C-alpha positions as a printed NumPy array, in Angstrom:
array([[104.669,  79.823,  93.885],
       [102.184,  82.523,  94.837],
       [101.166,  82.776,  98.465],
       [ 98.744,  85.646,  97.952],
       [ 96.165,  85.803, 100.716],
       [ 92.527,  85.367,  99.703],
       [ 90.627,  88.635,  99.6  ],
       [ 88.031,  87.364, 102.071],
       [ 90.498,  86.29 , 104.774],
       [ 89.786,  88.072, 108.091],
       [ 92.283,  90.902, 108.45 ],
       [ 92.862,  90.821, 112.199],
       [ 96.457,  91.883, 112.367],
       [ 99.257,  93.355, 114.447],
       [102.424,  95.242, 113.612],
       [105.648,  93.779, 114.978],
       [108.792,  95.755, 115.785],
       [111.414,  93.083, 115.094],
       [114.107,  95.114, 116.81 ],
       [112.034,  94.897, 120.02 ],
       [111.561,  91.142, 119.633],
       [114.959,  89.914, 118.507],
       [118.135,  90.901, 120.368],
       [120.89 ,  91.522, 117.837],
       [123.475,  90.351, 120.395],
       [121.697,  87.107, 121.304],
       [122.556,  83.662, 119.963],
       [120.609,  82.373, 116.981],
       [118.866,  79.874, 119.262],
       [117.751,  82.672, 121.592],
       [116.633,  84.747, 118.62 ],
       [114.45 ,  81.933, 117.324],
       [113.   ,  81.361, 120.783],
       [112.051,  85.034, 120.926],
       [110.377,  84.754, 117.528],
       [108.453,  81.678, 118.649],
       [107.246,  83.492, 121.752],
       [106.07 ,  86.449, 119.675],
       [104.184,  84.198, 117.256],
       [102.614,  82.301, 120.141],
       [101.322,  85.581, 121.596],
       [ 99.69 ,  86.435, 118.279],
       [ 98.023,  83.039, 118.092],
       [ 96.757,  83.296, 121.668],
       [ 95.254,  86.697, 120.946],
       [ 93.366,  85.304, 117.947],
       [ 95.18 ,  87.306, 115.268],
       [ 95.235,  86.1  , 111.665],
       [ 97.845,  88.427, 110.111],
       [101.234,  89.705, 111.246],
       [102.888,  92.882, 109.977],
       [106.616,  92.802, 110.759],
       [108.679,  95.867, 109.918],
       [111.21 ,  95.292, 107.148],
       [113.424,  98.15 , 108.309],
       [113.565, 101.027, 110.721],
       [112.428, 104.53 , 109.77 ],
       [116.127, 105.392, 109.653],
       [116.751, 102.939, 106.835],
       [118.34 , 100.076, 108.801],
       [117.09 ,  96.785, 107.317],
       [116.091,  93.71 , 109.306],
       [117.191,  91.399, 106.523],
       [120.37 ,  91.172, 104.396],
       [119.348,  93.664, 101.718],
       [121.51 ,  95.017,  98.931],
       [119.138,  97.997,  98.788],
       [119.968,  99.243, 102.291],
       [123.45 , 100.274, 103.435],
       [123.012,  98.6  , 106.828],
       [121.314,  95.496, 108.228],
       [120.722,  95.342, 111.989],
       [121.466,  91.616, 112.13 ],
       [124.283,  91.464, 109.604],
       [123.971,  88.455, 107.311],
       [121.337,  86.771, 109.491],
       [117.832,  87.132, 108.049],
       [115.631,  88.152, 110.977],
       [112.711,  89.11 , 108.736],
       [112.854,  85.816, 106.851],
       [113.015,  83.819, 110.081],
       [109.96 ,  85.657, 111.411],
       [107.998,  85.206, 108.185],
       [108.759,  81.471, 108.114],
       [107.71 ,  81.011, 111.747],
       [104.478,  82.942, 111.218],
       [103.563,  80.914, 108.164],
       [104.37 ,  77.656, 109.935],
       [101.872,  78.76 , 112.595],
       [ 99.185,  79.302, 109.962],
       [ 99.361,  83.099, 109.947],
       [ 99.391,  85.416, 106.931],
       [102.219,  87.944, 106.669],
       [102.09 ,  91.506, 105.309],
       [105.512,  93.051, 106.034],
       [105.373,  96.816, 106.421],
       [107.827,  99.102, 104.644],
       [108.635, 102.693, 105.726],
       [108.723, 103.733, 102.083],
       [109.939, 107.339, 101.93 ],
       [111.366, 108.024, 105.369],
       [115.042, 107.444, 105.954],
       [116.165, 109.379, 108.988],
       [113.29 , 111.84 , 109.553],
       [115.006, 115.138, 110.468],
       [118.364, 114.277, 108.91 ],
       [119.33 , 111.908, 106.08 ],
       [120.212, 108.338, 107.016],
       [120.292, 104.944, 105.327],
       [119.975, 105.118, 101.555],
       [120.036, 108.937, 101.715],
       [123.61 , 108.847, 103.001],
       [124.498, 106.974,  99.842],
       [122.289, 109.164,  97.633],
       [122.056, 112.586,  99.315],
       [120.638, 114.202,  96.164],
       [117.397, 112.248,  96.693],
       [116.608, 113.977,  99.999],
       [113.838, 116.532, 100.42 ],
       [114.91 , 119.929, 101.788],
       [113.695, 121.868, 104.797],
       [112.686, 125.541, 104.697],
       [116.334, 126.599, 104.952],
       [117.368, 124.302, 102.102],
       [119.067, 121.652, 104.251],
       [118.507, 117.95 , 103.393],
       [116.138, 115.985, 105.638],
       [115.559, 112.265, 106.089],
       [112.799, 111.85 , 103.512],
       [113.164, 110.462, 100.002],
       [111.733, 112.684,  97.263],
       [108.917, 111.13 ,  95.24 ],
       [109.665, 113.755,  92.566],
       [113.068, 112.201,  91.8  ],
       [112.869, 109.52 ,  89.089],
       [115.967, 107.64 ,  90.297],
       [114.597, 107.568,  93.841],
       [111.251, 106.26 ,  92.601],
       [112.998, 103.471,  90.709],
       [114.963, 102.537,  93.837],
       [111.755, 102.306,  95.879],
       [110.031, 100.164,  93.262],
       [112.967,  97.784,  92.832],
       [113.419,  97.482,  96.609],
       [109.765,  96.47 ,  96.959],
       [109.925,  94.134,  93.972],
       [112.966,  92.403,  95.483],
       [111.245,  92.096,  98.869],
       [108.119,  90.51 ,  97.383],
       [110.107,  88.068,  95.244],
       [112.519,  87.178,  98.063],
       [109.751,  86.057, 100.432],
       [106.924,  85.297,  97.963],
       [104.811,  87.714,  99.936],
       [101.072,  87.476, 100.38 ],
       [100.942,  91.244, 100.672],
       [102.79 ,  94.331, 101.828],
       [101.702,  97.305, 103.913],
       [103.131, 100.628, 102.795],
       [103.883, 103.204, 105.48 ],
       [105.305, 106.714, 105.037],
       [104.204, 106.822, 101.412],
       [103.76 , 110.546, 101.867],
       [105.547, 113.829, 102.396],
       [106.328, 115.099, 105.916],
       [103.567, 116.984, 107.693],
       [105.308, 120.33 , 107.362],
       [106.539, 122.707, 104.649],
       [109.35 , 121.072, 102.671],
       [111.09 , 121.77 ,  99.392],
       [112.118, 119.352,  96.669],
       [115.627, 118.244,  95.821],
       [117.278, 119.721,  92.678],
       [115.915, 117.213,  90.145],
       [112.393, 117.444,  91.495],
       [112.595, 121.227,  91.645],
       [113.726, 121.347,  88.018],
       [110.794, 119.138,  87.071],
       [108.396, 121.508,  88.784],
       [109.961, 124.474,  87.002],
       [109.433, 122.764,  83.643],
       [105.922, 121.404,  84.239],
       [104.542, 124.552,  85.843],
       [106.156, 126.958,  83.431],
       [108.053, 128.565,  86.274],
       [105.009, 129.225,  88.435],
       [105.94 , 130.866,  91.718],
       [105.187, 128.947,  94.909],
       [105.434, 129.052,  98.659],
       [106.34 , 125.951, 100.639],
       [103.18 , 126.524, 102.651],
       [100.945, 126.258,  99.556],
       [ 98.35 , 123.545, 100.155],
       [ 95.395, 124.597,  98.035],
       [ 94.631, 123.874,  94.41 ],
       [ 97.968, 125.251,  93.277],
       [100.576, 124.033,  90.775],
       [102.916, 123.312,  93.7  ],
       [100.48 , 121.115,  95.615],
       [ 99.336, 119.35 ,  92.462],
       [102.924, 118.614,  91.451],
       [103.709, 117.059,  94.808],
       [100.547, 114.963,  94.731],
       [101.077, 113.863,  91.131],
       [104.582, 112.581,  91.842],
       [103.394, 110.603,  94.845],
       [100.611, 109.148,  92.71 ],
       [103.147, 108.344,  90.003],
       [105.168, 106.359,  92.525],
       [102.074, 104.551,  93.791],
       [101.158, 103.609,  90.229],
       [104.651, 102.243,  89.614],
       [104.485, 100.156,  92.788],
       [101.14 ,  98.688,  91.777],
       [102.478,  97.783,  88.353],
       [105.644,  96.212,  89.73 ],
       [104.031,  94.057,  92.425],
       [101.501,  92.337,  90.192],
       [ 99.01 ,  90.226,  92.145],
       [100.602,  90.934,  95.522],
       [ 98.047,  92.615,  97.725],
       [ 98.916,  96.188,  98.7  ],
       [ 97.804,  97.801, 101.95 ],
       [ 98.404, 101.436, 102.853],
       [ 98.522, 103.12 , 106.241],
       [ 96.97 , 106.582, 106.174],
       [ 95.977, 109.201, 108.728],
       [ 92.402, 109.5  , 107.512],
       [ 90.13 , 111.527, 105.223],
       [ 91.709, 114.908, 105.945],
       [ 94.997, 114.178, 104.118],
       [ 93.496, 113.579, 100.688],
       [ 93.088, 117.276,  99.829],
       [ 95.084, 120.368, 100.687],
       [ 97.442, 118.671, 103.126],
       [101.204, 118.79 , 103.453],
       [101.484, 114.988, 103.181],
       [ 99.908, 115.054,  99.689],
       [ 98.513, 111.536,  99.968],
       [ 95.476, 111.124,  97.696],
       [ 94.701, 107.621,  98.888],
       [ 91.04 , 107.863,  97.867],
       [ 92.109, 108.448,  94.251],
       [ 94.568, 105.551,  94.523],
       [ 91.759, 103.279,  95.673],
       [ 89.579, 104.275,  92.714],
       [ 92.481, 103.614,  90.348],
       [ 92.828, 100.068,  91.689],
       [ 96.226, 100.641,  93.263],
       [ 95.168,  99.581,  96.771],
       [ 93.645,  96.43 ,  98.227],
       [ 93.514,  97.557, 101.862],
       [ 93.283, 101.056, 103.344],
       [ 94.388, 101.053, 106.982],
       [ 93.104, 104.227, 108.644],
       [ 94.75 , 105.573, 111.778],
       [ 92.621, 105.12 , 114.894],
       [ 94.912, 107.09 , 117.188],
       [ 92.193, 108.896, 119.126],
       [ 92.646, 109.164, 122.887],
       [ 91.808, 111.403, 125.803],
       [ 95.352, 112.783, 125.485],
       [ 94.685, 114.351, 122.09 ],
       [ 90.873, 114.7  , 121.951],
       [ 89.68 , 114.744, 125.55 ],
       [ 86.333, 113.182, 126.438],
       [ 85.247, 113.304, 122.762],
       [ 87.964, 110.895, 121.665],
       [ 85.616, 108.047, 120.759],
       [ 83.29 , 110.366, 118.831],
       [ 86.287, 111.702, 116.894],
       [ 87.363, 108.125, 116.218],
       [ 83.902, 107.212, 114.937],
       [ 83.698, 110.292, 112.708],
       [ 87.182, 109.757, 111.263],
       [ 86.485, 106.171, 110.237],
       [ 83.04 , 106.937, 108.845],
       [ 84.323, 109.882, 106.792],
       [ 87.233, 107.823, 105.473],
       [ 84.891, 105.012, 104.469],
       [ 82.561, 107.513, 102.824],
       [ 85.257, 108.903, 100.525],
       [ 85.272, 105.791,  98.345],
       [ 82.032, 104.324,  97.086],
       [ 81.995, 100.498,  96.965],
       [ 81.002, 100.786,  93.302],
       [ 84.281, 102.648,  92.644],
       [ 86.658, 100.289,  94.443],
       [ 86.622,  96.949,  96.215],
       [ 89.458,  97.987,  98.536],
       [ 88.943,  96.82 , 102.109],
       [ 88.856,  99.455, 104.842],
       [ 90.558,  98.574, 108.115],
       [ 91.776, 100.654, 111.033],
       [ 94.924, 100.877, 113.101],
       [ 94.346, 100.375, 116.832],
       [ 97.196, 102.022, 118.73 ],
       [ 97.823, 100.391, 122.086],
       [100.612, 102.821, 122.914],
       [101.654, 105.619, 120.554],
       [103.19 , 109.089, 120.582],
       [ 99.621, 110.462, 120.499],
       [ 98.421, 108.527, 123.548],
       [ 97.377, 105.021, 124.484],
       [ 94.628, 102.832, 125.876],
       [ 94.042, 102.887, 129.629],
       [ 92.757,  99.33 , 130.04 ],
       [ 91.875,  96.343, 127.877],
       [ 88.142,  97.131, 127.739],
       [ 88.918, 100.036, 125.41 ],
       [ 90.081,  97.507, 122.818],
       [ 86.591,  96.051, 122.7  ],
       [ 85.097,  99.536, 122.424],
       [ 87.331, 100.514, 119.502],
       [ 86.439,  97.293, 117.709],
       [ 82.703,  97.797, 118.227],
       [ 82.78 , 101.386, 116.986],
       [ 84.861, 100.404, 113.962],
       [ 82.219,  97.886, 112.916],
       [ 79.538, 100.58 , 113.124],
       [ 81.679, 102.834, 110.924],
       [ 82.009, 100.211, 108.185],
       [ 85.554,  99.021, 108.833],
       [ 86.398,  95.47 , 107.798],
       [ 89.512,  94.662, 109.794],
       [ 92.034,  95.88 , 112.352],
       [ 95.797,  96.244, 112.633],
       [ 97.035,  96.56 , 116.205],
       [100.005,  98.826, 116.792],
       [101.818,  96.845, 118.063],
       [101.961,  93.18 , 119.068],
       [104.87 ,  94.168, 121.313],
       [102.664,  96.508, 123.37 ],
       [ 99.548,  94.317, 123.164],
       [101.305,  91.625, 125.208],
       [100.88 ,  93.802, 128.298],
       [ 97.11 ,  93.185, 128.024],
       [ 97.328,  89.701, 126.545],
       [ 95.617,  87.709, 129.32 ],
       [ 92.631,  90.074, 129.359],
       [ 92.444,  90.081, 125.558],
       [ 92.475,  86.281, 125.439],
       [ 89.855,  85.94 , 128.167],
       [ 87.522,  88.45 , 126.47 ],
       [ 88.095,  86.884, 123.029],
       [ 88.09 ,  90.35 , 121.466],
       [ 89.816,  89.447, 118.225],
       [ 88.244,  86.032, 117.455],
       [ 84.812,  87.573, 118.077],
       [ 85.656,  90.515, 115.846],
       [ 86.931,  88.222, 113.084],
       [ 83.626,  86.347, 113.034],
       [ 81.791,  89.564, 112.15 ],
       [ 83.973,  90.504, 109.173],
       [ 82.725,  90.059, 105.615]])
């Protein structure tokens, strides 16, 4: 049975950190009560979609997965319990997957089992990122996603960390050998980010993985979190999401809205507006019917909102910039403003304006 969400459903969503909702040491009854409380908060806020994490960025799964060496809750399926509760409440679910990160600075999770898949730092030491240039690693990613979609008959998935780290990194041995062969031994610097064989090779392998994911997931809707228009060319992360949209690989492009006084001063809302408008302008509607949404960060490592009225301002500006949905990061942090959000009806009002 397919549970694919209709393309015109309002995408008014929130990420959910399951590890912050469900205590691994609590009884199953207490765990389910915590899930119910989380779902109730989403309903009160007027959200239509929930985006629970399937695993941590260190490769610890939140469901009993044969693809991950460790599950936070053992044999108990926290992700499945959350998905079931959300659906019972009439909400759509797009679980989010940290695709290529598994430990960040040092290998963890699947990279402890397969250390040869790990990208290398400037000194040649393995780091906690899976190499998109390694064919075996790509197959693992694709099969992990295929299993996830089939296991829960998913409406959609949101892909996170489908990119390289934002710094100079080297490939693992198999990927490096592939570059040597394809480039004819062209010399490179890890800092190369222009129109060079090195940058093109990195981008092409990431695109190859994206293409494989699209082919494997069939009709399942695919969303992608991205930083914005600046990463599509000449950037360390090598994420050509605009090209992926034109190729039909993406259904939703979720652009980061992490603009605050902390990182942009008094111009933060102007920067936010410009980022969204430029991102939307990279893909002509005649080239792709992918929906553009934005990620509203309540509290992030870049900064955070100061009061609930800023939520309404972000939503208004996003409409002006041509966005067609929102994903709040995260439901866990939104609850601190929940009464104000409910009273102002920010999200139901926003949903009414979406195409």
